C-alpha positions in Angstrom: -68.1 -0.2 6.3 -67.4 0.2 2.7 -64.2 1.9 1.4 -65.6 5.1 -0.4 -64.8 7.4 2.4 -61.4 8.6 3.0 -62.0 9.5 6.5 -62.8 5.9 7.1 -59.2 4.6 6.3 -56.0 5.2 8.5 -52.7 3.8 7.9 -52.8 0.6 10.1 -56.5 -0.3 9.0 -57.0 -3.6 8.3 -58.8 -3.9 5.0 -59.7 -6.0 1.8 -59.4 -4.5 -1.5 -59.7 -5.1 -5.0 -56.6 -4.9 -7.4 -56.4 -3.9 -10.9 -55.8 -7.2 -12.1 -58.5 -8.6 -10.2 -61.6 -6.2 -11.0 -63.3 -8.3 -13.3 -63.5 -11.3 -11.1 -64.1 -9.0 -7.9 -61.4 -11.1 -5.8 -60.6 -9.5 -2.6 -57.1 -9.2 -1.2 -56.7 -8.4 2.6 -53.6 -6.4 3.9 -52.7 -3.4 6.2 -53.0 -0.1 4.5 -49.2 1.7 4.5 -50.4 4.8 2.3 -53.8 6.4 1.3 -53.3 7.6 -2.7 -56.6 9.0 -3.4 -56.8 12.8 -2.5 -60.4 13.3 -2.5 -62.7 12.7 0.2 -64.8 10.1 -1.5 -64.5 7.7 -4.6 -67.7 5.8 -6.0 -65.0 2.6 -6.7 -63.2 3.1 -3.3 -60.5 4.6 -2.4 -57.1 3.9 -3.6 -54.6 2.6 -1.1 -51.3 0.9 -0.9 -50.7 -2.4 1.4 -47.6 -2.7 3.6 -46.7 -5.7 1.2 -46.6 -3.2 -1.9 -49.8 -4.0 -3.7 -52.4 -1.2 -4.6 -55.7 -1.3 -5.2 -59.2 0.2 -4.1 -60.7 -0.6 -0.9 -63.6 -2.6 -0.9 -64.1 -3.3 2.9 -62.8 -1.9 5.9 -62.2 -5.0 8.6 -62.7 -4.4 12.6 
């Protein structure tokens, strides 16, 4: 699943995000969702989340 729909992402979900600093390279960072920061139901670049380690980025992949 991609990370464009807010309903697909829940706190505790394992995801891969792209950090703001890594947007040019597309480097993905794995982690567990702590907070969902995007209020709208969808976002074309991915839902913005905060991981448990404090990093903030947009979800690119939701892992099972």
